[in-house]
All heavy atoms as TSV, in Angstrom:
chain	resi	resn	atom	element	x	y	z
A	1	MET	N	N	22.407	-18.042	-43.922
A	1	MET	CA	C	23.389	-18.319	-44.948
A	1	MET	C	C	24.427	-17.188	-44.959
A	1	MET	O	O	24.085	-16.025	-44.789
A	1	MET	CB	C	22.728	-18.419	-46.312
A	1	MET	CG	C	21.707	-19.539	-46.452
A	1	MET	SD	S	22.321	-21.162	-46.064
A	1	MET	CE	C	23.096	-21.623	-47.575
A	2	LEU	N	N	25.646	-17.552	-45.182
A	2	LEU	CA	C	26.756	-16.602	-45.272
A	2	LEU	C	C	27.577	-16.956	-46.504
A	2	LEU	O	O	27.990	-18.112	-46.662
A	2	LEU	CB	C	27.634	-16.678	-44.021
A	2	LEU	CG	C	28.948	-15.889	-44.054
A	2	LEU	CD1	C	28.669	-14.383	-44.082
A	2	LEU	CD2	C	29.815	-16.255	-42.871
A	3	TYR	N	N	27.788	-15.981	-47.370
A	3	TYR	CA	C	28.597	-16.192	-48.571
A	3	TYR	C	C	29.830	-15.315	-48.467
A	3	TYR	O	O	29.718	-14.102	-48.315
A	3	TYR	CB	C	27.803	-15.846	-49.827
A	3	TYR	CG	C	28.554	-16.116	-51.107
A	3	TYR	CD1	C	28.761	-17.413	-51.549
A	3	TYR	CD2	C	29.063	-15.076	-51.869
A	3	TYR	CE1	C	29.455	-17.682	-52.706
A	3	TYR	CE2	C	29.763	-15.321	-53.040
A	3	TYR	CZ	C	29.948	-16.626	-53.452
A	3	TYR	OH	O	30.639	-16.882	-54.615
A	4	GLU	N	N	31.005	-15.921	-48.515
A	4	GLU	CA	C	32.271	-15.189	-48.455
A	4	GLU	C	C	33.006	-15.374	-49.775
A	4	GLU	O	O	33.025	-16.483	-50.322
A	4	GLU	CB	C	33.156	-15.717	-47.324
A	4	GLU	CG	C	32.534	-15.562	-45.949
A	4	GLU	CD	C	33.389	-16.191	-44.878
A	4	GLU	OE1	O	33.286	-17.414	-44.699
A	4	GLU	OE2	O	34.163	-15.450	-44.227
A	5	THR	N	N	33.601	-14.296	-50.276
A	5	THR	CA	C	34.322	-14.387	-51.535
A	5	THR	C	C	35.576	-13.512	-51.498
A	5	THR	O	O	35.618	-12.522	-50.773
A	5	THR	CB	C	33.414	-13.980	-52.723
A	5	THR	OG1	O	34.124	-14.177	-53.943
A	5	THR	CG2	C	32.982	-12.547	-52.628
A	6	SER	N	N	36.577	-13.915	-52.263
A	6	SER	CA	C	37.815	-13.165	-52.358
A	6	SER	C	C	38.396	-13.359	-53.750
A	6	SER	O	O	38.396	-14.470	-54.278
A	6	SER	CB	C	38.810	-13.660	-51.305
A	6	SER	OG	O	40.039	-12.977	-51.422
A	7	GLN	N	N	38.893	-12.274	-54.325
A	7	GLN	CA	C	39.519	-12.372	-55.643
A	7	GLN	C	C	40.905	-12.985	-55.525
A	7	GLN	O	O	41.536	-12.942	-54.476
A	7	GLN	CB	C	39.616	-10.994	-56.289
A	7	GLN	CG	C	38.289	-10.414	-56.665
A	7	GLN	CD	C	38.453	-9.100	-57.423
A	7	GLN	OE1	O	39.540	-8.559	-57.525
A	7	GLN	NE2	N	37.350	-8.589	-57.930
A	8	GLN	N	N	41.387	-13.514	-56.621
A	8	GLN	CA	C	42.720	-14.090	-56.658
A	8	GLN	C	C	43.757	-12.970	-56.572
A	8	GLN	O	O	43.634	-11.939	-57.215
A	8	GLN	CB	C	42.902	-14.890	-57.941
A	8	GLN	CG	C	44.009	-15.883	-57.881
A	8	GLN	CD	C	43.966	-16.862	-59.034
A	8	GLN	OE1	O	43.602	-16.500	-60.141
A	8	GLN	NE2	N	44.324	-18.097	-58.771
A	9	ASP	N	N	44.774	-13.183	-55.731
A	9	ASP	CA	C	45.827	-12.187	-55.539
A	9	ASP	C	C	46.796	-12.165	-56.719
A	9	ASP	O	O	46.919	-13.144	-57.459
A	9	ASP	CB	C	46.624	-12.482	-54.269
A	9	ASP	CG	C	45.811	-12.294	-53.012
A	9	ASP	OD1	O	44.834	-11.530	-53.038
A	9	ASP	OD2	O	46.160	-12.911	-51.997
A	10	THR	N	N	47.482	-11.031	-56.840
A	10	THR	CA	C	48.573	-10.933	-57.816
A	10	THR	C	C	49.817	-10.428	-57.098
A	10	THR	O	O	49.730	-9.622	-56.173
A	10	THR	CB	C	48.233	-9.975	-58.979
A	10	THR	OG1	O	47.902	-8.701	-58.451
A	10	THR	CG2	C	47.083	-10.492	-59.813
A	11	GLU	N	N	50.952	-10.919	-57.506
A	11	GLU	CA	C	52.235	-10.526	-56.934
A	11	GLU	C	C	52.811	-9.400	-57.781
A	11	GLU	O	O	53.085	-9.580	-58.969
A	11	GLU	CB	C	53.189	-11.725	-56.941
A	11	GLU	CG	C	54.545	-11.454	-56.364
A	11	GLU	CD	C	54.570	-11.561	-54.857
A	11	GLU	OE1	O	53.739	-12.281	-54.295
A	11	GLU	OE2	O	55.425	-10.904	-54.260
A	12	GLY	N	N	52.957	-8.235	-57.171
A	12	GLY	CA	C	53.514	-7.089	-57.879
A	12	GLY	C	C	52.670	-6.637	-59.054
A	12	GLY	O	O	53.181	-6.022	-59.980
A	13	GLY	N	N	51.374	-6.963	-59.025
A	13	GLY	CA	C	50.484	-6.575	-60.104
A	13	GLY	C	C	50.765	-7.289	-61.412
A	13	GLY	O	O	50.235	-6.931	-62.456
A	14	LYS	N	N	51.588	-8.343	-61.355
A	14	LYS	CA	C	52.032	-8.997	-62.580
A	14	LYS	C	C	51.777	-10.505	-62.594
A	14	LYS	O	O	51.323	-11.040	-63.591
A	14	LYS	CB	C	53.522	-8.723	-62.758
A	14	LYS	CG	C	54.093	-9.085	-64.085
A	14	LYS	CD	C	55.527	-8.600	-64.165
A	14	LYS	CE	C	56.110	-8.877	-65.538
A	14	LYS	NZ	N	57.505	-8.442	-65.639
A	15	TYR	N	N	52.054	-11.183	-61.474
A	15	TYR	CA	C	51.957	-12.635	-61.424
A	15	TYR	C	C	50.763	-13.069	-60.577
A	15	TYR	O	O	50.580	-12.598	-59.463
A	15	TYR	CB	C	53.239	-13.244	-60.845
A	15	TYR	CG	C	54.475	-12.839	-61.610
A	15	TYR	CD1	C	55.319	-11.862	-61.107
A	15	TYR	CD2	C	54.767	-13.414	-62.831
A	15	TYR	CE1	C	56.460	-11.471	-61.809
A	15	TYR	CE2	C	55.892	-13.037	-63.550
A	15	TYR	CZ	C	56.734	-12.065	-63.034
A	15	TYR	OH	O	57.830	-11.679	-63.741
A	16	THR	N	N	49.988	-14.003	-61.078
A	16	THR	CA	C	48.831	-14.523	-60.346
A	16	THR	C	C	49.293	-15.489	-59.259
A	16	THR	O	O	50.121	-16.363	-59.512
A	16	THR	CB	C	47.882	-15.263	-61.311
A	16	THR	OG1	O	47.470	-14.352	-62.323
A	16	THR	CG2	C	46.660	-15.777	-60.592
A	17	VAL	N	N	48.749	-15.332	-58.057
A	17	VAL	CA	C	49.037	-16.233	-56.938
A	17	VAL	C	C	47.979	-17.332	-56.977
A	17	VAL	O	O	46.812	-17.092	-56.687
A	17	VAL	CB	C	49.012	-15.488	-55.589
A	17	VAL	CG1	C	49.291	-16.446	-54.446
A	17	VAL	CG2	C	50.005	-14.336	-55.596
A	18	GLU	N	N	48.384	-18.543	-57.355
A	18	GLU	CA	C	47.434	-19.641	-57.572
A	18	GLU	C	C	46.734	-20.102	-56.286
A	18	GLU	O	O	45.618	-20.611	-56.352
A	18	GLU	CB	C	48.149	-20.826	-58.220
A	18	GLU	CG	C	48.632	-20.538	-59.628
A	18	GLU	CD	C	47.499	-20.216	-60.602
A	18	GLU	OE1	O	46.419	-20.830	-60.498
A	18	GLU	OE2	O	47.700	-19.332	-61.451
A	19	VAL	N	N	47.388	-19.957	-55.136
A	19	VAL	CA	C	46.798	-20.433	-53.879
A	19	VAL	C	C	46.120	-19.285	-53.144
A	19	VAL	O	O	46.375	-19.025	-51.975
A	19	VAL	CB	C	47.833	-21.149	-52.987
A	19	VAL	CG1	C	48.233	-22.466	-53.583
A	19	VAL	CG2	C	49.038	-20.266	-52.756
A	20	SER	N	N	45.253	-18.579	-53.842
A	20	SER	CA	C	44.507	-17.475	-53.239
A	20	SER	C	C	43.144	-17.370	-53.908
A	20	SER	O	O	42.891	-17.980	-54.945
A	20	SER	CB	C	45.273	-16.149	-53.385
A	20	SER	OG	O	45.382	-15.813	-54.750
A	21	GLY	N	N	42.269	-16.600	-53.294
A	21	GLY	CA	C	40.944	-16.357	-53.850
A	21	GLY	C	C	39.998	-17.536	-53.697
A	21	GLY	O	O	40.365	-18.611	-53.243
A	22	GLY	N	N	38.742	-17.295	-54.040
A	22	GLY	CA	C	37.730	-18.337	-53.995
A	22	GLY	C	C	36.482	-17.886	-53.271
A	22	GLY	O	O	36.264	-16.696	-53.029
A	23	HIS	N	N	35.649	-18.868	-52.922
A	23	HIS	CA	C	34.396	-18.558	-52.231
A	23	HIS	C	C	33.985	-19.713	-51.327
A	23	HIS	O	O	34.440	-20.841	-51.495
A	23	HIS	CB	C	33.280	-18.268	-53.243
A	23	HIS	CG	C	32.975	-19.439	-54.130
A	23	HIS	ND1	N	33.628	-19.632	-55.322
A	23	HIS	CD2	C	32.135	-20.476	-53.985
A	23	HIS	CE1	C	33.178	-20.735	-55.888
A	23	HIS	NE2	N	32.279	-21.275	-55.090
A	24	ALA	N	N	33.145	-19.386	-50.348
A	24	ALA	CA	C	32.599	-20.388	-49.430
A	24	ALA	C	C	31.181	-19.983	-49.052
A	24	ALA	O	O	30.880	-18.799	-48.875
A	24	ALA	CB	C	33.458	-20.496	-48.178
A	25	LEU	N	N	30.304	-20.969	-48.956
A	25	LEU	CA	C	28.915	-20.762	-48.545
A	25	LEU	C	C	28.684	-21.557	-47.264
A	25	LEU	O	O	28.962	-22.760	-47.220
A	25	LEU	CB	C	27.951	-21.233	-49.639
A	25	LEU	CG	C	26.466	-21.117	-49.333
A	25	LEU	CD1	C	26.064	-19.645	-49.243
A	25	LEU	CD2	C	25.656	-21.819	-50.395
A	26	SER	N	N	28.200	-20.875	-46.219
A	26	SER	CA	C	27.994	-21.522	-44.921
A	26	SER	C	C	26.547	-21.372	-44.464
A	26	SER	O	O	25.922	-20.340	-44.700
A	26	SER	CB	C	28.899	-20.893	-43.858
A	26	SER	OG	O	30.243	-21.018	-44.201
A	27	ALA	N	N	26.050	-22.409	-43.790
A	27	ALA	CA	C	24.744	-22.363	-43.130
A	27	ALA	C	C	25.009	-22.050	-41.655
A	27	ALA	O	O	25.925	-22.621	-41.049
A	27	ALA	CB	C	24.029	-23.687	-43.267
A	28	ILE	N	N	24.230	-21.128	-41.076
A	28	ILE	CA	C	24.492	-20.651	-39.718
A	28	ILE	C	C	23.266	-20.837	-38.839
A	28	ILE	O	O	22.143	-20.564	-39.255
A	28	ILE	CB	C	24.871	-19.155	-39.727
A	28	ILE	CG1	C	26.069	-18.931	-40.638
A	28	ILE	CG2	C	25.154	-18.656	-38.326
A	28	ILE	CD1	C	26.379	-17.473	-40.866
A	29	GLY	N	N	23.497	-21.271	-37.614
A	29	GLY	CA	C	22.439	-21.345	-36.605
A	29	GLY	C	C	23.011	-20.884	-35.281
A	29	GLY	O	O	24.199	-21.072	-35.010
A	30	GLY	N	N	22.176	-20.265	-34.452
A	30	GLY	CA	C	22.694	-19.792	-33.177
A	30	GLY	C	C	21.613	-19.436	-32.188
A	30	GLY	O	O	20.428	-19.405	-32.528
A	31	VAL	N	N	22.032	-19.171	-30.968
A	31	VAL	CA	C	21.134	-18.760	-29.890
A	31	VAL	C	C	21.779	-17.614	-29.121
A	31	VAL	O	O	22.998	-17.468	-29.098
A	31	VAL	CB	C	20.829	-19.918	-28.915
A	31	VAL	CG1	C	20.050	-21.016	-29.603
A	31	VAL	CG2	C	22.089	-20.466	-28.291
A	32	GLU	N	N	20.935	-16.811	-28.492
A	32	GLU	CA	C	21.416	-15.726	-27.642
A	32	GLU	C	C	20.424	-15.529	-26.509
A	32	GLU	O	O	19.217	-15.630	-26.713
A	32	GLU	CB	C	21.564	-14.435	-28.432
A	32	GLU	CG	C	22.200	-13.324	-27.620
A	32	GLU	CD	C	22.640	-12.145	-28.465
A	32	GLU	OE1	O	23.229	-12.361	-29.534
A	32	GLU	OE2	O	22.380	-11.011	-28.033
A	33	ALA	N	N	20.933	-15.258	-25.321
A	33	ALA	CA	C	20.089	-15.016	-24.151
A	33	ALA	C	C	20.573	-13.757	-23.445
A	33	ALA	O	O	21.776	-13.500	-23.372
A	33	ALA	CB	C	20.149	-16.204	-23.202
A	34	THR	N	N	19.614	-12.987	-22.933
A	34	THR	CA	C	19.928	-11.748	-22.235
A	34	THR	C	C	19.240	-11.750	-20.877
A	34	THR	O	O	18.064	-12.109	-20.766
A	34	THR	CB	C	19.451	-10.530	-23.052
A	34	THR	OG1	O	20.058	-10.587	-24.340
A	34	THR	CG2	C	19.810	-9.239	-22.372
A	35	LEU	N	N	19.978	-11.345	-19.854
A	35	LEU	CA	C	19.434	-11.211	-18.503
A	35	LEU	C	C	19.953	-9.903	-17.944
A	35	LEU	O	O	21.144	-9.790	-17.618
A	35	LEU	CB	C	19.850	-12.398	-17.631
A	35	LEU	CG	C	19.329	-12.386	-16.194
A	35	LEU	CD1	C	17.801	-12.393	-16.169
A	35	LEU	CD2	C	19.872	-13.576	-15.431
A	36	GLY	N	N	19.078	-8.904	-17.910
A	36	GLY	CA	C	19.501	-7.586	-17.449
A	36	GLY	C	C	20.540	-7.007	-18.391
A	36	GLY	O	O	20.321	-6.900	-19.581
A	37	ARG	N	N	21.694	-6.680	-17.842
A	37	ARG	CA	C	22.749	-6.103	-18.666
A	37	ARG	C	C	23.759	-7.128	-19.173
A	37	ARG	O	O	24.778	-6.800	-19.764
A	37	ARG	CB	C	23.462	-4.985	-17.922
A	37	ARG	CG	C	23.886	-5.346	-16.514
A	37	ARG	CD	C	24.515	-4.196	-15.816
A	37	ARG	NE	N	25.964	-4.346	-15.954
A	37	ARG	CZ	C	26.847	-3.706	-15.230
A	37	ARG	NH1	N	26.448	-2.846	-14.333
A	37	ARG	NH2	N	28.129	-3.890	-15.409
A	38	TYR	N	N	23.484	-8.419	-18.953
A	38	TYR	CA	C	24.365	-9.497	-19.395
A	38	TYR	C	C	23.760	-10.226	-20.596
A	38	TYR	O	O	22.566	-10.479	-20.642
A	38	TYR	CB	C	24.606	-10.504	-18.264
A	38	TYR	CG	C	25.221	-9.861	-17.053
A	38	TYR	CD1	C	24.442	-9.493	-15.969
A	38	TYR	CD2	C	26.580	-9.607	-16.999
A	38	TYR	CE1	C	25.001	-8.890	-14.858
A	38	TYR	CE2	C	27.158	-9.003	-15.898
A	38	TYR	CZ	C	26.356	-8.642	-14.835
A	38	TYR	OH	O	26.916	-8.034	-13.743
A	39	SER	N	N	24.610	-10.584	-21.522
A	39	SER	CA	C	24.171	-11.300	-22.717
A	39	SER	C	C	25.179	-12.389	-23.031
A	39	SER	O	O	26.388	-12.184	-22.911
A	39	SER	CB	C	24.059	-10.323	-23.889
A	39	SER	OG	O	23.724	-11.004	-25.064
A	40	THR	N	N	24.690	-13.544	-23.426
A	40	THR	CA	C	25.558	-14.644	-23.829
A	40	THR	C	C	24.938	-15.348	-25.025
A	40	THR	O	O	23.723	-15.297	-25.226
A	40	THR	CB	C	25.816	-15.633	-22.673
A	40	THR	OG1	O	26.809	-16.562	-23.069
A	40	THR	CG2	C	24.559	-16.354	-22.264
A	41	GLY	N	N	25.762	-15.973	-25.818
A	41	GLY	CA	C	25.234	-16.664	-26.986
A	41	GLY	C	C	26.284	-17.479	-27.696
A	41	GLY	O	O	27.465	-17.468	-27.341
A	42	ALA	N	N	25.836	-18.190	-28.712
A	42	ALA	CA	C	26.726	-19.016	-29.516
A	42	ALA	C	C	26.129	-19.168	-30.898
A	42	ALA	O	O	24.908	-19.118	-31.070
A	42	ALA	CB	C	26.910	-20.380	-28.873
A	43	ASN	N	N	27.002	-19.338	-31.890
A	43	ASN	CA	C	26.522	-19.705	-33.218
A	43	ASN	C	C	27.486	-20.695	-33.843
A	43	ASN	O	O	28.658	-20.741	-33.511
A	43	ASN	CB	C	26.233	-18.489	-34.109
A	43	ASN	CG	C	27.450	-17.865	-34.747
A	43	ASN	OD1	O	28.395	-18.538	-35.121
A	43	ASN	ND2	N	27.427	-16.553	-34.870
A	44	TYR	N	N	26.937	-21.507	-34.724
A	44	TYR	CA	C	27.694	-22.549	-35.413
A	44	TYR	C	C	27.562	-22.324	-36.904
A	44	TYR	O	O	26.456	-22.105	-37.401
A	44	TYR	CB	C	27.151	-23.929	-35.023
A	44	TYR	CG	C	27.946	-25.071	-35.605
A	44	TYR	CD1	C	29.174	-25.427	-35.067
A	44	TYR	CD2	C	27.464	-25.789	-36.690
A	44	TYR	CE1	C	29.908	-26.473	-35.591
A	44	TYR	CE2	C	28.198	-26.836	-37.220
A	44	TYR	CZ	C	29.416	-27.178	-36.662
A	44	TYR	OH	O	30.139	-28.205	-37.191
A	45	GLN	N	N	28.682	-22.346	-37.606
A	45	GLN	CA	C	28.683	-22.135	-39.054
A	45	GLN	C	C	29.209	-23.401	-39.731
A	45	GLN	O	O	30.363	-23.786	-39.542
A	45	GLN	CB	C	29.572	-20.953	-39.429
A	45	GLN	CG	C	29.128	-19.657	-38.802
A	45	GLN	CD	C	30.061	-18.503	-39.134
A	45	GLN	OE1	O	30.959	-18.615	-39.956
A	45	GLN	NE2	N	29.842	-17.377	-38.480
A	46	HIS	N	N	28.344	-24.037	-40.517
A	46	HIS	CA	C	28.704	-25.247	-41.256
A	46	HIS	C	C	28.984	-24.876	-42.703
A	46	HIS	O	O	28.154	-24.253	-43.363
A	46	HIS	CB	C	27.576	-26.275	-41.194
A	46	HIS	CG	C	27.791	-27.440	-42.101
A	46	HIS	ND1	N	28.755	-28.385	-41.869
A	46	HIS	CD2	C	27.185	-27.795	-43.254
A	46	HIS	CE1	C	28.716	-29.278	-42.844
A	46	HIS	NE2	N	27.779	-28.936	-43.699
A	47	VAL	N	N	30.154	-25.238	-43.210
A	47	VAL	CA	C	30.521	-24.937	-44.592
A	47	VAL	C	C	29.742	-25.876	-45.510
A	47	VAL	O	O	29.961	-27.090	-45.516
A	47	VAL	CB	C	32.035	-25.082	-44.821
A	47	VAL	CG1	C	32.384	-24.782	-46.264
A	47	VAL	CG2	C	32.801	-24.172	-43.886
A	48	ALA	N	N	28.803	-25.307	-46.283
A	48	ALA	CA	C	27.965	-26.097	-47.181
A	48	ALA	C	C	28.666	-26.357	-48.512
A	48	ALA	O	O	28.557	-27.446	-49.081
A	48	ALA	CB	C	26.635	-25.389	-47.408
A	49	SER	N	N	29.379	-25.370	-49.025
A	49	SER	CA	C	30.160	-25.559	-50.254
A	49	SER	C	C	31.311	-24.562	-50.248
A	49	SER	O	O	31.225	-23.505	-49.637
A	49	SER	CB	C	29.298	-25.379	-51.504
A	49	SER	OG	O	28.971	-24.028	-51.689
A	50	GLN	N	N	32.381	-24.932	-50.951
A	50	GLN	CA	C	33.546	-24.060	-50.988
A	50	GLN	C	C	34.418	-24.364	-52.197
A	50	GLN	O	O	34.410	-25.474	-52.714
A	50	GLN	CB	C	34.366	-24.199	-49.709
A	50	GLN	CG	C	34.911	-25.596	-49.463
A	50	GLN	CD	C	35.644	-25.691	-48.156
A	50	GLN	OE1	O	36.467	-24.847	-47.842
A	50	GLN	NE2	N	35.333	-26.706	-47.371
A	51	GLN	N	N	35.135	-23.357	-52.622
A	51	GLN	CA	C	36.156	-23.480	-53.665
A	51	GLN	C	C	37.178	-22.415	-53.310
A	51	GLN	O	O	37.018	-21.253	-53.647
A	51	GLN	CB	C	35.548	-23.256	-55.054
A	51	GLN	CG	C	36.412	-23.712	-56.223
A	51	GLN	CD	C	37.569	-22.763	-56.536
A	51	GLN	OE1	O	37.488	-21.563	-56.374
A	51	GLN	NE2	N	38.672	-23.328	-56.978
A	52	LEU	N	N	38.179	-22.809	-52.549
A	52	LEU	CA	C	39.176	-21.872	-52.038
A	52	LEU	C	C	40.566	-22.232	-52.558
A	52	LEU	O	O	40.960	-23.402	-52.527
A	52	LEU	CB	C	39.192	-21.893	-50.504
A	52	LEU	CG	C	37.870	-21.531	-49.824
A	52	LEU	CD1	C	37.945	-21.852	-48.340
A	52	LEU	CD2	C	37.548	-20.070	-50.046
A	53	ALA	N	N	41.301	-21.237	-53.040
A	53	ALA	CA	C	42.688	-21.403	-53.491
A	53	ALA	C	C	42.824	-22.583	-54.448
A	53	ALA	O	O	43.663	-23.456	-54.264
A	53	ALA	CB	C	43.624	-21.547	-52.300
A	54	ASN	N	N	41.959	-22.602	-55.464
A	54	ASN	CA	C	41.970	-23.697	-56.459
A	54	ASN	C	C	41.859	-25.066	-55.796
A	54	ASN	O	O	42.562	-26.007	-56.148
A	54	ASN	CB	C	43.212	-23.620	-57.341
A	54	ASN	CG	C	43.141	-22.470	-58.310
A	54	ASN	OD1	O	42.051	-22.095	-58.755
A	54	ASN	ND2	N	44.277	-21.883	-58.635
A	55	ASN	N	N	40.981	-25.164	-54.797
A	55	ASN	CA	C	40.701	-26.402	-54.047
A	55	ASN	C	C	41.901	-26.929	-53.265
A	55	ASN	O	O	41.948	-28.102	-52.923
A	55	ASN	CB	C	40.145	-27.488	-54.971
A	55	ASN	CG	C	38.763	-27.147	-55.446
A	55	ASN	OD1	O	37.946	-26.638	-54.678
A	55	ASN	ND2	N	38.481	-27.401	-56.710
A	56	ARG	N	N	42.840	-26.085	-52.953
A	56	ARG	CA	C	43.992	-26.505	-52.142
A	56	ARG	C	C	43.766	-26.240	-50.658
A	56	ARG	O	O	44.538	-26.705	-49.823
A	56	ARG	CB	C	45.250	-25.778	-52.605
A	56	ARG	CG	C	45.649	-26.182	-53.996
A	56	ARG	CD	C	46.896	-25.471	-54.419
A	56	ARG	NE	N	47.236	-25.851	-55.778
A	56	ARG	CZ	C	48.062	-25.187	-56.541
A	56	ARG	NH1	N	48.663	-24.109	-56.083
A	56	ARG	NH2	N	48.313	-25.588	-57.763
A	57	VAL	N	N	42.725	-25.485	-50.332
A	57	VAL	CA	C	42.413	-25.134	-48.945
A	57	VAL	C	C	41.001	-25.586	-48.628
A	57	VAL	O	O	40.092	-25.418	-49.439
A	57	VAL	CB	C	42.529	-23.600	-48.728
A	57	VAL	CG1	C	42.073	-23.217	-47.339
A	57	VAL	CG2	C	43.946	-23.133	-48.987
A	58	ASN	N	N	40.805	-26.183	-47.452
A	58	ASN	CA	C	39.474	-26.555	-46.987
A	58	ASN	C	C	39.168	-25.805	-45.704
A	58	ASN	O	O	39.877	-25.963	-44.708
A	58	ASN	CB	C	39.373	-28.056	-46.723
A	58	ASN	CG	C	39.312	-28.847	-48.001
A	58	ASN	OD1	O	38.649	-28.449	-48.957
A	58	ASN	ND2	N	40.003	-29.964	-48.037
A	59	ALA	N	N	38.130	-24.980	-45.737
A	59	ALA	CA	C	37.689	-24.273	-44.536
A	59	ALA	C	C	36.865	-25.232	-43.685
A	59	ALA	O	O	36.041	-25.979	-44.210
A	59	ALA	CB	C	36.864	-23.053	-44.910
A	60	GLY	N	N	37.109	-25.221	-42.407
A	60	GLY	CA	C	36.346	-26.078	-41.508
A	60	GLY	C	C	35.147	-25.338	-40.932
A	60	GLY	O	O	34.961	-24.140	-41.139
A	61	ASP	N	N	34.297	-26.079	-40.237
A	61	ASP	CA	C	33.165	-25.477	-39.549
A	61	ASP	C	C	33.677	-24.572	-38.438
A	61	ASP	O	O	34.796	-24.728	-37.954
A	61	ASP	CB	C	32.257	-26.563	-38.972
A	61	ASP	CG	C	31.580	-27.383	-40.067
A	61	ASP	OD1	O	31.695	-27.020	-41.253
A	61	ASP	OD2	O	30.927	-28.370	-39.726
A	62	ARG	N	N	32.817	-23.624	-38.026
A	62	ARG	CA	C	33.222	-22.651	-36.996
A	62	ARG	C	C	32.198	-22.623	-35.867
A	62	ARG	O	O	31.005	-22.746	-36.099
A	62	ARG	CB	C	33.287	-21.249	-37.591
A	62	ARG	CG	C	34.194	-21.121	-38.763
A	62	ARG	CD	C	34.041	-19.745	-39.367
A	62	ARG	NE	N	34.715	-19.666	-40.654
A	62	ARG	CZ	C	34.507	-18.717	-41.538
A	62	ARG	NH1	N	33.644	-17.752	-41.281
A	62	ARG	NH2	N	35.149	-18.703	-42.676
A	63	LEU	N	N	32.682	-22.417	-34.669
A	63	LEU	CA	C	31.832	-22.232	-33.495
A	63	LEU	C	C	32.262	-20.948	-32.817
A	63	LEU	O	O	33.453	-20.751	-32.552
A	63	LEU	CB	C	31.977	-23.401	-32.520
A	63	LEU	CG	C	31.261	-23.257	-31.183
A	63	LEU	CD1	C	29.746	-23.229	-31.386
A	63	LEU	CD2	C	31.659	-24.373	-30.245
A	64	MET	N	N	31.319	-20.047	-32.566
A	64	MET	CA	C	31.623	-18.799	-31.877
A	64	MET	C	C	30.775	-18.720	-30.613
A	64	MET	O	O	29.563	-18.943	-30.661
A	64	MET	CB	C	31.314	-17.582	-32.751
A	64	MET	CG	C	31.672	-16.286	-32.061
A	64	MET	SD	S	31.279	-14.809	-32.996
A	64	MET	CE	C	29.534	-14.668	-32.683
A	65	ILE	N	N	31.408	-18.425	-29.499
A	65	ILE	CA	C	30.720	-18.247	-28.216
A	65	ILE	C	C	31.052	-16.845	-27.717
A	65	ILE	O	O	32.197	-16.409	-27.795
A	65	ILE	CB	C	31.186	-19.301	-27.190
A	65	ILE	CG1	C	30.883	-20.708	-27.724
A	65	ILE	CG2	C	30.541	-19.072	-25.844
A	65	ILE	CD1	C	31.496	-21.821	-26.910
A	66	HIS	N	N	30.040	-16.128	-27.218
A	66	HIS	CA	C	30.311	-14.788	-26.735
A	66	HIS	C	C	29.573	-14.496	-25.436
A	66	HIS	O	O	28.569	-15.127	-25.109
A	66	HIS	CB	C	29.930	-13.734	-27.799
A	66	HIS	CG	C	28.462	-13.603	-28.013
A	66	HIS	ND1	N	27.682	-12.751	-27.277
A	66	HIS	CD2	C	27.633	-14.195	-28.888
A	66	HIS	CE1	C	26.430	-12.842	-27.688
A	66	HIS	NE2	N	26.374	-13.710	-28.671
A	67	PHE	N	N	30.136	-13.557	-24.705
A	67	PHE	CA	C	29.553	-13.068	-23.451
A	67	PHE	C	C	29.803	-11.567	-23.411
A	67	PHE	O	O	30.902	-11.110	-23.697
A	67	PHE	CB	C	30.211	-13.737	-22.242
A	67	PHE	CG	C	29.689	-13.257	-20.934
A	67	PHE	CD1	C	28.466	-13.702	-20.456
A	67	PHE	CD2	C	30.394	-12.331	-20.189
A	67	PHE	CE1	C	27.967	-13.235	-19.250
A	67	PHE	CE2	C	29.917	-11.860	-18.992
A	67	PHE	CZ	C	28.691	-12.326	-18.510
A	68	SER	N	N	28.791	-10.794	-23.097
A	68	SER	CA	C	28.980	-9.345	-23.048
A	68	SER	C	C	28.227	-8.725	-21.882
A	68	SER	O	O	27.239	-9.286	-21.378
A	68	SER	CB	C	28.545	-8.691	-24.359
A	68	SER	OG	O	27.186	-8.958	-24.613
A	69	VAL	N	N	28.720	-7.586	-21.440
A	69	VAL	CA	C	28.121	-6.814	-20.354
A	69	VAL	C	C	27.899	-5.404	-20.861
A	69	VAL	O	O	28.826	-4.740	-21.341
A	69	VAL	CB	C	29.057	-6.774	-19.120
A	69	VAL	CG1	C	28.428	-5.948	-18.004
A	69	VAL	CG2	C	29.374	-8.193	-18.652
A	70	ALA	N	N	26.663	-4.925	-20.778
A	70	ALA	CA	C	26.341	-3.552	-21.173
A	70	ALA	C	C	26.657	-2.604	-20.015
A	70	ALA	O	O	26.386	-2.905	-18.855
A	70	ALA	CB	C	24.872	-3.439	-21.554
A	71	PHE	N	N	27.271	-1.471	-20.325
A	71	PHE	CA	C	27.556	-0.468	-19.276
A	71	PHE	C	C	27.372	0.916	-19.813
A	71	PHE	O	O	27.176	1.150	-20.965
A	71	PHE	CB	C	28.966	-0.644	-18.696
A	71	PHE	CG	C	30.069	-0.625	-19.689
A	71	PHE	CD1	C	30.728	0.546	-20.012
A	71	PHE	CD2	C	30.458	-1.802	-20.332
A	71	PHE	CE1	C	31.756	0.550	-20.929
A	71	PHE	CE2	C	31.488	-1.810	-21.242
A	71	PHE	CZ	C	32.137	-0.631	-21.555
């Protein structure tokens, strides 16, 4: 599980920016494999619930793929 949150922005410390702030909760699953000094993997993040920018923004699911070499 991943919980992301952000406070609502203000313009010049005076005016509230209505299309900012909120929170999102994501469920995450992934795999990783290592062979010697090489590593590869992937993870998928599904947005389970969200309330972003007063419901004007919808975050989509995410897929991350990585490859690394240790030296």
